[in-house]
C-alpha positions in Angstrom: 60.2 1.2 -27.9 60.0 1.0 -24.5 64.2 1.3 -23.2 64.5 -0.8 -19.7 67.4 1.0 -18.2 68.6 1.2 -14.1 67.7 3.8 -12.5 71.0 5.6 -11.3 69.4 6.6 -7.6 68.1 2.9 -6.5 70.1 0.4 -8.9 66.5 -0.8 -9.8 65.5 -1.7 -13.5 62.4 0.6 -15.1 59.5 -0.9 -17.0 60.9 1.4 -19.7 58.0 4.0 -18.9 58.3 7.3 -19.0 56.2 10.3 -18.4 56.9 13.7 -18.4 60.3 12.8 -17.1 59.6 10.6 -14.5 60.3 6.7 -15.3 58.1 3.7 -13.6 60.3 1.4 -11.0 60.0 -2.5 -11.8 60.2 -3.3 -8.1 58.9 -7.0 -7.3 55.7 -7.6 -5.8 55.9 -8.0 -2.2 56.8 -12.0 -1.0 53.3 -11.6 1.4 51.3 -10.2 -1.3 52.2 -12.7 -3.9 51.5 -15.8 -1.5 48.2 -14.9 -0.6 47.8 -14.3 -4.7 48.6 -18.0 -5.2 46.5 -19.5 -2.3 43.3 -17.7 -3.9 44.4 -19.1 -7.4 44.1 -22.6 -5.4 41.0 -21.9 -3.5 39.4 -20.5 -6.6 40.2 -24.1 -8.3 39.2 -26.0 -5.1 35.8 -23.9 -5.1 35.5 -24.8 -9.0 35.4 -29.0 -8.0 33.4 -28.2 -4.9 30.5 -25.7 -5.9 28.2 -25.2 -8.8 30.7 -22.6 -11.0 30.1 -23.0 -14.8 26.7 -22.8 -17.1 26.4 -25.2 -19.4 23.5 -24.5 -22.0 20.6 -25.4 -19.7 22.3 -26.1 -17.0 25.3 -25.5 -15.2 28.0 -28.0 -13.1 26.5 -28.9 -9.8 30.3 -29.1 -7.6 31.1 -32.1 -5.7 29.0 -31.0 -2.5 25.7 -30.3 -4.6 25.3 -27.0 -2.4 22.6 -24.9 -4.3 21.5 -21.2 -2.8 18.4 -21.4 -4.9 17.7 -24.6 -3.7 18.6 -23.7 -0.2 16.3 -21.0 -0.2 13.0 -22.3 -1.8 13.8 -25.1 1.2 13.8 -22.1 3.9 10.4 -20.7 2.3 8.6 -23.9 2.4 9.8 -23.9 6.0 8.2 -20.6 6.7 5.0 -21.9 4.6 4.2 -24.9 6.7 5.2 -23.1 10.1 2.4 -20.6 8.5 -0.1 -22.8 7.1 -2.2 -24.1 10.8 -2.3 -20.3 11.4 -3.7 -19.6 8.1 -5.8 -22.8 8.0 -7.4 -21.7 10.8 -8.0 -17.8 10.1 -9.7 -19.3 6.9 -12.0 -21.5 8.4 -12.9 -18.9 11.4 -15.3 -15.9 11.2 -13.2 -12.2 11.5 -14.8 -11.7 15.1 -14.0 -15.4 16.3 -10.3 -14.2 15.3 -10.5 -11.5 17.4 -11.1 -13.7 20.4 -8.8 -15.5 19.6 -4.8 -14.2 20.8 -2.8 -16.6 18.8 -4.8 -15.7 15.9 -5.4 -12.7 16.1 -1.6 -11.8 16.4 -1.0 -13.8 13.6 -3.5 -12.0 11.4 -2.4 -8.4 12.9 1.4 -9.1 11.4 0.9 -10.4 8.3 -2.4 -8.0 8.0 -0.2 -5.2 8.5 2.1 -6.7 5.6 -1.0 -7.4 3.6 -1.7 -3.7 4.1 1.8 -1.9 3.3 1.7 -4.6 -0.1 -2.0 -3.4 -1.4 -3.9 -1.0 0.5 -1.0 1.9 1.6 -0.9 3.4 -1.7 -4.5 4.7 -1.6 -5.1 4.8 2.0 -1.4 5.8 3.3 1.0 3.5 5.3 -1.1 3.9 8.9 -4.7 4.5 7.0 -4.6 7.9 7.4 -6.1 8.2 4.3 -5.5 11.3 1.2 -7.8 13.4 -1.2 -10.6 10.7 -2.3 -9.3 8.2 -0.3 -11.0 7.5 3.5 -8.9 7.8 6.2 -9.4 3.9 8.2 -7.6 5.4 11.7 -10.7 7.0 13.0 -14.5 6.6 13.4 -16.1 7.8 10.6 -17.3 4.8 8.2 -18.9 5.0 4.6 -20.1 1.3 4.8 -19.4 0.3 8.6 -16.7 -0.1 10.9 -17.5 -3.4 12.4 -14.8 -6.6 11.4 -17.3 -7.9 9.6 -18.6 -4.8 7.8 -14.8 -4.0 6.5 -14.1 -7.8 5.7 -17.2 -7.5 3.2 -16.1 -4.2 1.7 -12.7 -5.3 1.6 -13.9 -8.5 0.0 -16.3 -7.4 -2.7 -15.4 -3.5 -3.3 -17.1 -0.6 -3.4 -18.6 0.5 -6.8 -16.7 -2.6 -8.2 -17.4 -5.1 -10.9 -18.4 -7.6 -7.9 -22.4 -8.9 -8.0 -22.1 -8.4 -4.4 -20.3 -5.1 -4.4 -21.0 -1.9 -2.1 -22.9 0.6 -4.3 -23.3 -0.7 -7.6 -21.3 -0.1 -10.6 -21.1 3.0 -11.9 -23.6 4.7 -9.1 -22.5 7.7 -7.1 -23.4 10.9 -5.7 -25.8 13.0 -8.5 -23.5 15.8 -10.4 -26.8 18.4 -9.6 -25.1 20.8 -11.2 -23.8 19.3 -14.6 -27.3 17.6 -14.9 -29.3 20.4 -14.6 -31.1 19.3 -11.7 -29.9 22.5 -9.8 -28.9 26.3 -10.6 -25.9 27.4 -9.3 -27.5 30.0 -7.2 -29.1 26.9 -5.6 -25.7 25.1 -5.1 -24.2 28.2 -3.9 -27.0 28.3 -1.3 -26.6 24.5 0.1 -22.8 24.7 0.0 -23.4 27.6 2.1 -25.7 25.0 4.5 -23.5 22.8 4.8 -20.4 25.1 5.7 -23.1 27.0 8.6 -23.5 23.2 9.8 -19.7 23.4 11.0 -19.4 26.8 11.6 -17.8 28.5 8.8 -20.7 29.6 6.7 -20.1 33.3 5.4 -23.6 33.9 4.1 -26.1 33.0 6.7 -29.1 34.3 4.1 -27.8 31.9 1.6 -27.1 29.0 4.2 -30.9 29.3 5.4 -32.0 29.3 1.6 -29.7 26.2 1.3 -31.5 24.1 4.0 -34.8 23.7 1.8 -32.4 22.8 -1.1 -30.6 20.4 1.2 -33.9 18.9 2.6 -35.4 18.5 -0.9 -31.9 17.0 -2.5 -29.5 15.8 -0.3 -31.2 14.3 3.0 -32.3 11.5 1.5 -29.1 10.2 1.3 -26.6 12.5 3.9 -29.4 11.7 6.7 -32.0 14.8 7.9 -29.3 16.2 10.1 -26.4 15.4 7.7 -25.2 12.5 10.1 -24.8 10.5 6.9 -26.3 7.4 5.4 -24.5 4.8 8.3 -26.1 7.0 10.9 -29.5 7.3 9.5 -30.0 3.8 9.0 -29.1 3.8 5.0 -26.4 1.4 3.4 -26.1 4.3 0.0 -21.9 5.1 1.5 -23.1 8.5 1.7 -20.6 10.7 4.2 -21.3 12.5 7.4 -21.2 16.1 6.9 -21.0 17.6 10.4 -17.1 16.2 11.1 -13.6 17.9 11.0 -12.8 14.9 8.1 -13.4 15.4 4.7 -13.2 13.1 2.2 -12.4 15.8 -0.9 -11.5 19.0 1.2 -14.0 21.5 3.2 -13.6 24.1 1.7 -16.6 26.1 -0.1 -15.0 25.4 -3.9 -14.5 21.7 -3.0 -18.2 21.6 -1.9 -19.5 23.5 -4.8 -17.8 21.4 -7.1 -18.3 18.0 -5.7 -22.4 19.7 -5.8 -22.0 20.2 -9.2 -20.4 17.1 -10.5 -20.6 14.8 -8.1 -18.6 11.9 -6.5 -18.2 8.4 -7.2 -15.3 6.8 -5.1 -14.5 3.0 -6.4 -12.2 0.4 -4.7 -11.6 -3.1 -6.2 -13.4 -6.4 -4.8 -10.1 -8.0 -3.5 -11.8 -11.4 -3.3 -10.5 -12.1 -7.1 -6.7 -11.1 -5.7 -6.2 -12.0 -2.4 -7.2 -15.5 -1.0 -9.9 -15.4 2.1 -7.3 -15.6 4.8 -5.4 -12.9 3.5 -8.6 -10.8 3.3 -9.2 -11.8 7.1 -5.8 -11.0 8.2 -6.8 -7.3 6.8 -10.0 -6.9 8.1 -8.8 -7.7 11.6 -5.6 -5.4 10.8 -7.8 -2.4 9.7 -10.1 -2.7 12.7 -7.3 -2.5 15.2 -5.6 0.5 13.3 -7.7 2.9 15.7 -11.4 3.4 14.4 -12.9 0.1 14.1 -16.4 -0.4 16.0 
């Protein structure tokens, strides 16, 4: 049992607790501290009466003031939506080209498009549209399916090789796997890889590159163009990238080119019209177009 006694030096009664010869003095709390404590108790009772306090099953005590942070937040969100409604309605009604010509709509679409892009597109294309391996850059002037605002709008709306009936390309389509399907022999794949490298002045085997031109003309030019300028520049809508550029989708080294020719590529993008409304897609198209590479 704890034994209380008076401390010989201070004359203050102890609590009876002792640790290693050290006794705890039972000094009273400062009065200012006690007064603040009592005020807090009184305020808690006032708060209990005025504001929501206790849960009661599916409801709660409302308080005399009837205040609710949740209801306040909902009201502010509704106000924000009403303030945006006129812009969203106008964006939905106009074409993406007309939105670009309207200063106020363009500013609103750019602000919204940035937010939508970060939420839906940045995971693949990067926060600034810089792209990543297998995901094209959106901030340069190299486009697979067209870089006008209308082209970008269609691509976002219907996707690429998606299940949308109006998708870019067709679901399951893509670059032929020339090696895996036995169309080209490993030697021919090596030759065409050297030819592609030679177009970018990086070939290390001139003889193989010369033979690779014939392989290219017979198997690759139909999609990538006779000068490897890409399907878009060649007047075709098949999404084949140019092969004479500094920006490569999967990699510009020989091993990657050989792998690409051997196994093919078939990048895809979902049809965002199934997830986002039209005003959002138009805002995205305008934002992407203004990242720096739009045509």
